[in-house]
C-alpha positions, 0 to 999 in steps of 0.5 A: 185866049178868049175874045174880049168882045165875045159877050152879047147881051140878050136881055136886061130885065128888072127883077122886083121882089115877089109880093109878100103873102098877106097871110104870111106870119113872118115879120116883113123886112124893113123898107128903109135902113139908115147907114151905120158907122160901119157902112159909112166907111165904104160909102164911096168905095168901089163895088165888090164884084164877084164871078161864079163859074158853073159847069152844066151838061150840054143837053141842059135847057138854058131857057129853064136855067134863066127862068129859074134864076129870075124867079128865085131872085125875085123870091130872095129879094122878098126876104132881103127887101132893102136890096131892091132899093137905092142908096140916097143922101137926102138934103134933110137927112144927116146921113145916107139911107138905103130905101125901097119904094114900090116899083123898085127892082134889081137889074139882071143882065142875061148874056151869051158868050162864045169865049172859052169857058174852060179857060176862063173857069180854070183855076190852074192858069192865068187869065187876062184881067180884062177878059172878065170885064164883060161878065160882071154888071156895072152898078148904076150910080150917080151923085144923088143915087146908087143901086144896091146890087146888080147881077149878070148871067152869061151862058157859054153855049160852046163850053157847057157852062154859065157864070153869075156876075155880082156887083154889090155896093160896099156901103150896104153889104160886107163880105159876110152879108153879100155871101149870105144873100147869094147863098139865099138866092142859090138855096131858093133856086135849088129848091124852087117848087118846094115851099118858098115861104121865109121858113124855107131859108135855113136860120143862118141865111135869114137876115137880121135887120135891126140896126139898134144892135150897133152901138157908137160909144166913141161918136165915130159916125159924125166923124166919118160923115164929116170926113166923107163930105170933105173928101172932094170939097166941103159938104160933098154928098156925092155917092159917086165912087172915088177915083181909084188908080188904074190897073196895068193894061197887061194885068193877069189874074191868078189863083194860088193854093196853100194846103193845110199841111203847108200852113201848119209847116209855116206856123211851125217854122215861124214859131221856131223863128220867133222863139229865137228872136224873142227868147226873153218873152213869156210864151203867153206874150207871143202872138197867136199864129193863125191861118189868116196871119201866115197866109197873108204874110206869106203872100205879102212877102212873096209879092214884095219880092216879085215886084222888086221895087228899088226903094226903102219906103215903108209898105202898108197892109190893111185888113178887116175883122168881123165885129159881130162876135167882138161886141158885148153882147155879140151881134147876131152872125146873120146881121145884114149890113157892114159890121167890119172894122179895119187895121192898117199896118205900116212896115219897113220894106227892108225887114219884110224882104230880109231873111226873117221877112215872113216872121216879121210879117206874121208878127205885124199882122198878129200884133194888129189882131191882138191889139184889136182884141185887147184895146177894142175893135174900134180903137183908132178907127177915126183915122180909117176914112182918110187912110182908106181913101188916100191909099186907093188914090195913091200910086203907093203899094197898099195890100188889102185883103178881100174875102175869107175862107170862112165864107164858104163861097164854094158852097154856093149851089144854085142847083147845078152843083158847086162852082168850078171857080169863084173870083173877086173881080174887083181886086183888080181895082182895089189892089187887094188879095182875095182869100177863099176856102179851096174848092177841091182841097181838104178842110183848111186849104186856102185859095189866094187870088191876085191881079198883077202885071204879067211879069210880076205874076210870073215872078210871084208864082215862082217865088210862091211855089219855091217857098212852099217847097222849101218849108 
């Protein structure tokens, strides 16, 4: 087991955006961005923390590695200039603003650890959740100001590897935007020494900053602002993260894989069950069975069984959907910021734990997605702020979902190959499951990440494996 105090900070530096060339023809990124209704929902939510593990040869010069990561981060921030700034809520502004001023910079911590790199980066064993705490940076936040991002590079000289820890303010970036930035940084690092103008980034990694494409016909923005200011007293403009429930001290992390054939087998099994349960409905009325719905449903049901809570109280699940393609006209896929809306499901525990629990769970998730497509993605969104913040403060089980296999997170190559492992560290606080494409599997395989009490994780692992074998 890795020592928990084995990380030594070597340097904490401030990386400023590389100055733009006066001769550059590209339109410079804006220095200030107002928050939209999609950003406001996450204003006081926990930062999203990820951890990327990379293996390198024992002969590699880590001084060069650190130098390249610093230089490429500076260039990347030139393209994503607002990220070098801070989130503020001035008294004369109706809403918070992300702004960059000359002299702002991003915190980058350089550290060294003698912990067991192969243990920490393995996807086949459990890792104590607290073993990752010293590998991700803290985001500097006060009542008046919050940093947008922070990064940490940790070298493992005994394990021939390094990790990159990221902390990102959720009111500034959703999963798609944060992945776009890290991939841009990686792309620039990999090609450092080549042409580093803005055109060096592929089109899908060039951020689109125009906030005018986000419309608010239902007037949700003032509703969200009022709800946020009343979270902890009237007219509260604090930017401090709300108090989340404390994770258990013996929490462990685990990654579980569902292969594409297993997903297809689950879809077929659920489809047959649904046909028996709703014989009188038209085929077209039956919910679409997606990889997302069956993966989340299967994980949710296994988790409820593993926790063995003796209660009949309903359980909740929440997930977000990308709104970019759901607008008319669609918002560009490379839109920078949050552009996600949520759906919350309340289900009877008894039904999910019964013989047809998987089918019930899939149906609940599929119907929620269907309602977003039929009724509009923002239908009922005025209740999201109270639901989100009351759920994270409550001791009740609320299952969220972080990440997506569509992000292609394992394609994040800084020049030393694909990561051995990527973890969403912050699910320890939020209680969510994380989803990603599988690093080594075929297209369509999915990795599910969880943080649970040790005995619950062991029970979950057994139920998860047995259920897939029985398909």
